mmCIF file as Biopython writes it, N, C-alpha, C and O atoms, coordinates in Angstrom:
data_model
#
loop_
_atom_site.group_PDB
_atom_site.id
_atom_site.type_symbol
_atom_site.label_atom_id
_atom_site.label_alt_id
_atom_site.label_comp_id
_atom_site.label_asym_id
_atom_site.label_entity_id
_atom_site.label_seq_id
_atom_site.pdbx_PDB_ins_code
_atom_site.Cartn_x
_atom_site.Cartn_y
_atom_site.Cartn_z
_atom_site.occupancy
_atom_site.B_iso_or_equiv
_atom_site.auth_seq_id
_atom_site.auth_asym_id
_atom_site.pdbx_PDB_model_num
ATOM 1   N N  . UNK A ? 1  ? 113.464 108.188 76.928  1.0 0.0 1  A 1 
ATOM 2   C CA . UNK A ? 1  ? 112.233 107.781 77.425  1.0 0.0 1  A 1 
ATOM 3   C C  . UNK A ? 1  ? 113.326 106.142 77.617  1.0 0.0 1  A 1 
ATOM 4   O O  . UNK A ? 1  ? 113.415 105.805 78.798  1.0 0.0 1  A 1 
ATOM 5   N N  . UNK A ? 2  ? 114.037 105.261 76.674  1.0 0.0 2  A 1 
ATOM 6   C CA . UNK A ? 2  ? 114.893 104.054 76.875  1.0 0.0 2  A 1 
ATOM 7   C C  . UNK A ? 2  ? 116.243 104.754 78.046  1.0 0.0 2  A 1 
ATOM 8   O O  . UNK A ? 2  ? 116.578 104.005 78.964  1.0 0.0 2  A 1 
ATOM 9   N N  . UNK A ? 3  ? 116.786 105.843 77.967  1.0 0.0 3  A 1 
ATOM 10  C CA . UNK A ? 3  ? 117.770 105.849 78.681  1.0 0.0 3  A 1 
ATOM 11  C C  . UNK A ? 3  ? 117.492 106.369 80.120  1.0 0.0 3  A 1 
ATOM 12  O O  . UNK A ? 3  ? 118.344 106.405 81.008  1.0 0.0 3  A 1 
ATOM 13  N N  . UNK A ? 4  ? 116.427 106.696 80.222  1.0 0.0 4  A 1 
ATOM 14  C CA . UNK A ? 4  ? 115.883 106.798 81.328  1.0 0.0 4  A 1 
ATOM 15  C C  . UNK A ? 4  ? 115.249 105.364 82.428  1.0 0.0 4  A 1 
ATOM 16  O O  . UNK A ? 4  ? 115.148 105.339 83.654  1.0 0.0 4  A 1 
ATOM 17  N N  . UNK A ? 5  ? 114.943 104.392 81.499  1.0 0.0 5  A 1 
ATOM 18  C CA . UNK A ? 5  ? 114.600 103.109 81.855  1.0 0.0 5  A 1 
ATOM 19  C C  . UNK A ? 5  ? 115.884 102.491 82.139  1.0 0.0 5  A 1 
ATOM 20  O O  . UNK A ? 5  ? 116.061 101.882 83.194  1.0 0.0 5  A 1 
ATOM 21  N N  . UNK A ? 6  ? 116.688 102.599 81.356  1.0 0.0 6  A 1 
ATOM 22  C CA . UNK A ? 6  ? 118.370 102.145 81.450  1.0 0.0 6  A 1 
ATOM 23  C C  . UNK A ? 6  ? 118.875 102.215 82.662  1.0 0.0 6  A 1 
ATOM 24  O O  . UNK A ? 6  ? 119.364 101.253 83.254  1.0 0.0 6  A 1 
ATOM 25  N N  . UNK A ? 7  ? 118.759 103.713 83.238  1.0 0.0 7  A 1 
ATOM 26  C CA . UNK A ? 7  ? 119.308 104.501 84.083  1.0 0.0 7  A 1 
ATOM 27  C C  . UNK A ? 7  ? 119.103 103.736 85.421  1.0 0.0 7  A 1 
ATOM 28  O O  . UNK A ? 7  ? 119.879 103.318 86.280  1.0 0.0 7  A 1 
ATOM 29  N N  . UNK A ? 8  ? 117.500 103.713 85.229  1.0 0.0 8  A 1 
ATOM 30  C CA . UNK A ? 8  ? 116.647 103.150 86.626  1.0 0.0 8  A 1 
ATOM 31  C C  . UNK A ? 8  ? 116.939 101.905 86.702  1.0 0.0 8  A 1 
ATOM 32  O O  . UNK A ? 8  ? 117.081 101.508 87.859  1.0 0.0 8  A 1 
ATOM 33  N N  . UNK A ? 9  ? 117.125 100.902 85.635  1.0 0.0 9  A 1 
ATOM 34  C CA . UNK A ? 9  ? 117.407 99.307  85.923  1.0 0.0 9  A 1 
ATOM 35  C C  . UNK A ? 9  ? 118.976 99.287  86.574  1.0 0.0 9  A 1 
ATOM 36  O O  . UNK A ? 9  ? 119.371 98.542  87.470  1.0 0.0 9  A 1 
ATOM 37  N N  . UNK A ? 10 ? 119.637 100.176 85.960  1.0 0.0 10 A 1 
ATOM 38  C CA . UNK A ? 10 ? 121.264 100.154 86.594  1.0 0.0 10 A 1 
ATOM 39  C C  . UNK A ? 10 ? 121.406 100.427 88.114  1.0 0.0 10 A 1 
ATOM 40  O O  . UNK A ? 10 ? 122.069 99.731  88.883  1.0 0.0 10 A 1 
ATOM 41  N N  . UNK A ? 11 ? 120.671 101.570 88.455  1.0 0.0 11 A 1 
ATOM 42  C CA . UNK A ? 11 ? 120.929 101.871 89.778  1.0 0.0 11 A 1 
ATOM 43  C C  . UNK A ? 11 ? 119.940 100.676 90.415  1.0 0.0 11 A 1 
ATOM 44  O O  . UNK A ? 11 ? 120.371 100.129 91.430  1.0 0.0 11 A 1 
ATOM 45  N N  . UNK A ? 12 ? 118.608 100.219 89.877  1.0 0.0 12 A 1 
ATOM 46  C CA . UNK A ? 12 ? 117.815 99.471  90.872  1.0 0.0 12 A 1 
ATOM 47  C C  . UNK A ? 12 ? 118.868 98.101  91.300  1.0 0.0 12 A 1 
ATOM 48  O O  . UNK A ? 12 ? 118.898 97.604  92.426  1.0 0.0 12 A 1 
ATOM 49  N N  . UNK A ? 13 ? 119.657 97.667  90.183  1.0 0.0 13 A 1 
ATOM 50  C CA . UNK A ? 13 ? 120.622 96.671  90.217  1.0 0.0 13 A 1 
ATOM 51  C C  . UNK A ? 13 ? 121.808 96.905  91.198  1.0 0.0 13 A 1 
ATOM 52  O O  . UNK A ? 13 ? 122.186 96.081  92.031  1.0 0.0 13 A 1 
ATOM 53  N N  . UNK A ? 14 ? 122.407 98.282  90.964  1.0 0.0 14 A 1 
ATOM 54  C CA . UNK A ? 14 ? 123.333 98.652  91.874  1.0 0.0 14 A 1 
ATOM 55  C C  . UNK A ? 14 ? 122.885 98.452  93.411  1.0 0.0 14 A 1 
ATOM 56  O O  . UNK A ? 14 ? 123.478 97.787  94.260  1.0 0.0 14 A 1 
ATOM 57  N N  . UNK A ? 15 ? 121.731 99.166  93.554  1.0 0.0 15 A 1 
ATOM 58  C CA . UNK A ? 15 ? 121.400 99.105  94.901  1.0 0.0 15 A 1 
ATOM 59  C C  . UNK A ? 15 ? 120.636 97.245  95.524  1.0 0.0 15 A 1 
ATOM 60  O O  . UNK A ? 15 ? 120.464 96.797  96.657  1.0 0.0 15 A 1 
ATOM 61  N N  . UNK A ? 16 ? 120.450 96.822  94.544  1.0 0.0 16 A 1 
ATOM 62  C CA . UNK A ? 16 ? 120.427 95.338  95.243  1.0 0.0 16 A 1 
ATOM 63  C C  . UNK A ? 16 ? 121.694 94.792  95.456  1.0 0.0 16 A 1 
ATOM 64  O O  . UNK A ? 16 ? 121.778 94.201  96.533  1.0 0.0 16 A 1 
ATOM 65  N N  . UNK A ? 17 ? 122.667 94.799  94.802  1.0 0.0 17 A 1 
ATOM 66  C CA . UNK A ? 17 ? 124.077 94.214  94.436  1.0 0.0 17 A 1 
ATOM 67  C C  . UNK A ? 17 ? 124.726 94.795  96.096  1.0 0.0 17 A 1 
ATOM 68  O O  . UNK A ? 17 ? 125.310 94.091  96.920  1.0 0.0 17 A 1 
ATOM 69  N N  . UNK A ? 18 ? 124.417 96.177  96.205  1.0 0.0 18 A 1 
ATOM 70  C CA . UNK A ? 18 ? 125.204 96.270  97.523  1.0 0.0 18 A 1 
ATOM 71  C C  . UNK A ? 18 ? 124.616 96.136  98.508  1.0 0.0 18 A 1 
ATOM 72  O O  . UNK A ? 18 ? 125.087 96.701  99.496  1.0 0.0 18 A 1 
ATOM 73  N N  . UNK A ? 19 ? 123.473 95.420  98.652  1.0 0.0 19 A 1 
ATOM 74  C CA . UNK A ? 19 ? 122.798 94.897  99.712  1.0 0.0 19 A 1 
ATOM 75  C C  . UNK A ? 19 ? 123.167 93.474  99.716  1.0 0.0 19 A 1 
ATOM 76  O O  . UNK A ? 19 ? 123.100 92.855  100.778 1.0 0.0 19 A 1 
ATOM 77  N N  . UNK A ? 20 ? 123.554 92.885  98.620  1.0 0.0 20 A 1 
ATOM 78  C CA . UNK A ? 20 ? 123.658 91.165  98.345  1.0 0.0 20 A 1 
ATOM 79  C C  . UNK A ? 20 ? 124.960 90.899  97.655  1.0 0.0 20 A 1 
ATOM 80  O O  . UNK A ? 20 ? 125.000 91.293  96.489  1.0 0.0 20 A 1 
ATOM 81  N N  . UNK A ? 21 ? 126.122 90.267  98.163  1.0 0.0 21 A 1 
ATOM 82  C CA . UNK A ? 21 ? 127.350 89.929  97.809  1.0 0.0 21 A 1 
ATOM 83  C C  . UNK A ? 21 ? 126.904 89.072  96.530  1.0 0.0 21 A 1 
ATOM 84  O O  . UNK A ? 21 ? 127.400 89.383  95.448  1.0 0.0 21 A 1 
ATOM 85  N N  . UNK A ? 22 ? 125.948 87.956  96.600  1.0 0.0 22 A 1 
ATOM 86  C CA . UNK A ? 22 ? 125.587 87.203  95.567  1.0 0.0 22 A 1 
ATOM 87  C C  . UNK A ? 22 ? 124.973 88.020  94.437  1.0 0.0 22 A 1 
ATOM 88  O O  . UNK A ? 22 ? 125.083 87.459  93.347  1.0 0.0 22 A 1 
ATOM 89  N N  . UNK A ? 23 ? 124.280 89.342  94.409  1.0 0.0 23 A 1 
ATOM 90  C CA . UNK A ? 23 ? 123.814 89.933  93.135  1.0 0.0 23 A 1 
ATOM 91  C C  . UNK A ? 23 ? 124.754 90.968  92.624  1.0 0.0 23 A 1 
ATOM 92  O O  . UNK A ? 23 ? 124.415 91.848  91.831  1.0 0.0 23 A 1 
ATOM 93  N N  . UNK A ? 24 ? 126.384 90.772  93.289  1.0 0.0 24 A 1 
ATOM 94  C CA . UNK A ? 24 ? 127.100 91.979  92.896  1.0 0.0 24 A 1 
ATOM 95  C C  . UNK A ? 24 ? 127.425 91.717  91.576  1.0 0.0 24 A 1 
ATOM 96  O O  . UNK A ? 24 ? 127.932 90.606  91.417  1.0 0.0 24 A 1 
ATOM 97  N N  . UNK A ? 25 ? 127.248 92.628  90.226  1.0 0.0 25 A 1 
ATOM 98  C CA . UNK A ? 25 ? 127.361 92.435  89.418  1.0 0.0 25 A 1 
ATOM 99  C C  . UNK A ? 25 ? 128.510 93.218  88.439  1.0 0.0 25 A 1 
ATOM 100 O O  . UNK A ? 25 ? 128.459 94.389  88.816  1.0 0.0 25 A 1 
ATOM 101 N N  . UNK A ? 26 ? 129.196 93.148  87.707  1.0 0.0 26 A 1 
ATOM 102 C CA . UNK A ? 26 ? 129.860 94.254  87.107  1.0 0.0 26 A 1 
ATOM 103 C C  . UNK A ? 26 ? 129.222 94.910  85.931  1.0 0.0 26 A 1 
ATOM 104 O O  . UNK A ? 26 ? 128.600 94.071  85.279  1.0 0.0 26 A 1 
ATOM 105 N N  . UNK A ? 27 ? 129.164 95.899  85.514  1.0 0.0 27 A 1 
ATOM 106 C CA . UNK A ? 27 ? 128.709 96.632  84.700  1.0 0.0 27 A 1 
ATOM 107 C C  . UNK A ? 27 ? 128.521 95.968  83.124  1.0 0.0 27 A 1 
ATOM 108 O O  . UNK A ? 27 ? 127.574 96.167  82.363  1.0 0.0 27 A 1 
ATOM 109 N N  . UNK A ? 28 ? 129.690 95.145  82.895  1.0 0.0 28 A 1 
ATOM 110 C CA . UNK A ? 28 ? 129.271 94.240  81.800  1.0 0.0 28 A 1 
ATOM 111 C C  . UNK A ? 28 ? 128.276 93.038  81.903  1.0 0.0 28 A 1 
ATOM 112 O O  . UNK A ? 28 ? 127.763 92.452  80.950  1.0 0.0 28 A 1 
ATOM 113 N N  . UNK A ? 29 ? 128.086 92.764  83.302  1.0 0.0 29 A 1 
ATOM 114 C CA . UNK A ? 29 ? 127.022 91.829  83.758  1.0 0.0 29 A 1 
ATOM 115 C C  . UNK A ? 29 ? 125.848 92.284  83.746  1.0 0.0 29 A 1 
ATOM 116 O O  . UNK A ? 29 ? 124.957 91.552  83.314  1.0 0.0 29 A 1 
ATOM 117 N N  . UNK A ? 30 ? 125.566 93.483  84.171  1.0 0.0 30 A 1 
ATOM 118 C CA . UNK A ? 30 ? 124.300 94.278  83.994  1.0 0.0 30 A 1 
ATOM 119 C C  . UNK A ? 30 ? 123.919 94.538  82.671  1.0 0.0 30 A 1 
ATOM 120 O O  . UNK A ? 30 ? 122.722 94.449  82.396  1.0 0.0 30 A 1 
ATOM 121 N N  . UNK A ? 31 ? 124.719 94.841  81.815  1.0 0.0 31 A 1 
ATOM 122 C CA . UNK A ? 31 ? 124.541 95.111  80.197  1.0 0.0 31 A 1 
ATOM 123 C C  . UNK A ? 31 ? 124.160 93.757  79.774  1.0 0.0 31 A 1 
ATOM 124 O O  . UNK A ? 31 ? 123.044 93.603  79.280  1.0 0.0 31 A 1 
ATOM 125 N N  . UNK A ? 32 ? 124.937 92.780  79.906  1.0 0.0 32 A 1 
ATOM 126 C CA . UNK A ? 32 ? 124.030 91.465  79.304  1.0 0.0 32 A 1 
ATOM 127 C C  . UNK A ? 32 ? 122.775 90.910  79.937  1.0 0.0 32 A 1 
ATOM 128 O O  . UNK A ? 32 ? 121.826 90.481  79.281  1.0 0.0 32 A 1 
ATOM 129 N N  . UNK A ? 33 ? 122.832 90.948  81.257  1.0 0.0 33 A 1 
ATOM 130 C CA . UNK A ? 33 ? 121.617 90.858  81.462  1.0 0.0 33 A 1 
ATOM 131 C C  . UNK A ? 33 ? 120.389 91.799  80.921  1.0 0.0 33 A 1 
ATOM 132 O O  . UNK A ? 33 ? 119.414 91.291  80.367  1.0 0.0 33 A 1 
ATOM 133 N N  . UNK A ? 34 ? 120.493 92.969  81.090  1.0 0.0 34 A 1 
ATOM 134 C CA . UNK A ? 34 ? 119.289 94.153  80.216  1.0 0.0 34 A 1 
ATOM 135 C C  . UNK A ? 34 ? 119.078 93.783  78.885  1.0 0.0 34 A 1 
ATOM 136 O O  . UNK A ? 34 ? 117.992 93.998  78.347  1.0 0.0 34 A 1 
ATOM 137 N N  . UNK A ? 35 ? 120.292 93.084  78.123  1.0 0.0 35 A 1 
ATOM 138 C CA . UNK A ? 35 ? 120.271 92.893  76.878  1.0 0.0 35 A 1 
ATOM 139 C C  . UNK A ? 35 ? 119.435 91.356  76.799  1.0 0.0 35 A 1 
ATOM 140 O O  . UNK A ? 35 ? 118.682 91.139  75.849  1.0 0.0 35 A 1 
ATOM 141 N N  . UNK A ? 36 ? 119.595 90.576  77.619  1.0 0.0 36 A 1 
ATOM 142 C CA . UNK A ? 36 ? 118.549 89.323  77.949  1.0 0.0 36 A 1 
ATOM 143 C C  . UNK A ? 36 ? 117.116 89.839  77.848  1.0 0.0 36 A 1 
ATOM 144 O O  . UNK A ? 36 ? 116.199 89.449  77.125  1.0 0.0 36 A 1 
ATOM 145 N N  . UNK A ? 37 ? 117.154 90.784  78.730  1.0 0.0 37 A 1 
ATOM 146 C CA . UNK A ? 37 ? 115.637 90.769  79.082  1.0 0.0 37 A 1 
ATOM 147 C C  . UNK A ? 37 ? 114.927 91.802  78.207  1.0 0.0 37 A 1 
ATOM 148 O O  . UNK A ? 37 ? 113.724 91.637  78.000  1.0 0.0 37 A 1 
ATOM 149 N N  . UNK A ? 38 ? 115.523 92.791  77.703  1.0 0.0 38 A 1 
ATOM 150 C CA . UNK A ? 38 ? 115.114 93.421  76.457  1.0 0.0 38 A 1 
ATOM 151 C C  . UNK A ? 38 ? 115.640 93.320  74.571  1.0 0.0 38 A 1 
ATOM 152 O O  . UNK A ? 38 ? 115.101 93.829  73.588  1.0 0.0 38 A 1 
ATOM 153 N N  . UNK A ? 39 ? 116.553 92.677  74.652  1.0 0.0 39 A 1 
ATOM 154 C CA . UNK A ? 39 ? 116.994 92.301  73.231  1.0 0.0 39 A 1 
ATOM 155 C C  . UNK A ? 39 ? 117.624 93.759  72.824  1.0 0.0 39 A 1 
ATOM 156 O O  . UNK A ? 39 ? 117.960 94.004  71.666  1.0 0.0 39 A 1 
ATOM 157 N N  . UNK A ? 40 ? 117.737 94.616  73.802  1.0 0.0 40 A 1 
ATOM 158 C CA . UNK A ? 40 ? 118.562 95.561  73.118  1.0 0.0 40 A 1 
ATOM 159 C C  . UNK A ? 40 ? 120.038 95.032  73.329  1.0 0.0 40 A 1 
ATOM 160 O O  . UNK A ? 40 ? 120.433 94.374  74.291  1.0 0.0 40 A 1 
ATOM 161 N N  . UNK A ? 41 ? 120.850 95.498  72.118  1.0 0.0 41 A 1 
ATOM 162 C CA . UNK A ? 41 ? 122.327 95.179  71.987  1.0 0.0 41 A 1 
ATOM 163 C C  . UNK A ? 41 ? 123.536 95.637  72.926  1.0 0.0 41 A 1 
ATOM 164 O O  . UNK A ? 41 ? 123.808 96.836  72.987  1.0 0.0 41 A 1 
ATOM 165 N N  . UNK A ? 42 ? 124.022 95.009  73.416  1.0 0.0 42 A 1 
ATOM 166 C CA . UNK A ? 42 ? 124.835 95.130  74.406  1.0 0.0 42 A 1 
ATOM 167 C C  . UNK A ? 42 ? 125.779 96.547  74.511  1.0 0.0 42 A 1 
ATOM 168 O O  . UNK A ? 42 ? 126.235 97.109  75.507  1.0 0.0 42 A 1 
ATOM 169 N N  . UNK A ? 43 ? 125.880 96.884  73.073  1.0 0.0 43 A 1 
ATOM 170 C CA . UNK A ? 43 ? 127.038 97.836  72.913  1.0 0.0 43 A 1 
ATOM 171 C C  . UNK A ? 43 ? 126.150 98.922  73.205  1.0 0.0 43 A 1 
ATOM 172 O O  . UNK A ? 43 ? 126.516 99.812  73.974  1.0 0.0 43 A 1 
ATOM 173 N N  . UNK A ? 44 ? 124.816 98.939  72.570  1.0 0.0 44 A 1 
ATOM 174 C CA . UNK A ? 44 ? 124.029 100.524 73.207  1.0 0.0 44 A 1 
ATOM 175 C C  . UNK A ? 44 ? 124.085 100.281 74.412  1.0 0.0 44 A 1 
ATOM 176 O O  . UNK A ? 44 ? 124.666 101.106 75.118  1.0 0.0 44 A 1 
ATOM 177 N N  . UNK A ? 45 ? 123.616 99.313  74.911  1.0 0.0 45 A 1 
ATOM 178 C CA . UNK A ? 45 ? 123.404 99.560  76.590  1.0 0.0 45 A 1 
ATOM 179 C C  . UNK A ? 45 ? 124.853 100.135 77.357  1.0 0.0 45 A 1 
ATOM 180 O O  . UNK A ? 45 ? 124.933 100.653 78.471  1.0 0.0 45 A 1 
ATOM 181 N N  . UNK A ? 46 ? 125.779 99.906  76.534  1.0 0.0 46 A 1 
ATOM 182 C CA . UNK A ? 46 ? 126.905 100.112 77.698  1.0 0.0 46 A 1 
ATOM 183 C C  . UNK A ? 46 ? 127.215 101.312 77.031  1.0 0.0 46 A 1 
ATOM 184 O O  . UNK A ? 46 ? 127.865 102.139 77.670  1.0 0.0 46 A 1 
ATOM 185 N N  . UNK A ? 47 ? 126.919 101.548 76.005  1.0 0.0 47 A 1 
ATOM 186 C CA . UNK A ? 47 ? 127.483 103.251 75.488  1.0 0.0 47 A 1 
ATOM 187 C C  . UNK A ? 47 ? 126.688 104.356 76.403  1.0 0.0 47 A 1 
ATOM 188 O O  . UNK A ? 47 ? 125.489 104.239 76.658  1.0 0.0 47 A 1 
ATOM 189 N N  . UNK A ? 48 ? 127.276 105.142 76.737  1.0 0.0 48 A 1 
ATOM 190 C CA . UNK A ? 48 ? 126.679 106.712 77.350  1.0 0.0 48 A 1 
ATOM 191 C C  . UNK A ? 48 ? 126.168 107.540 76.685  1.0 0.0 48 A 1 
ATOM 192 O O  . UNK A ? 48 ? 125.787 108.593 77.194  1.0 0.0 48 A 1 
#
């Protein structure tokens, strides 16, 4: 479940980033934002 949510959020942010340079984020920035929203450790978010 968590993996699916993480993948959905990453894809959503990637799609938004593709359409708007201001929203272009690195994977690390995406992970940090997800950490801030969810409280999940960044290391866990970045782990595949």
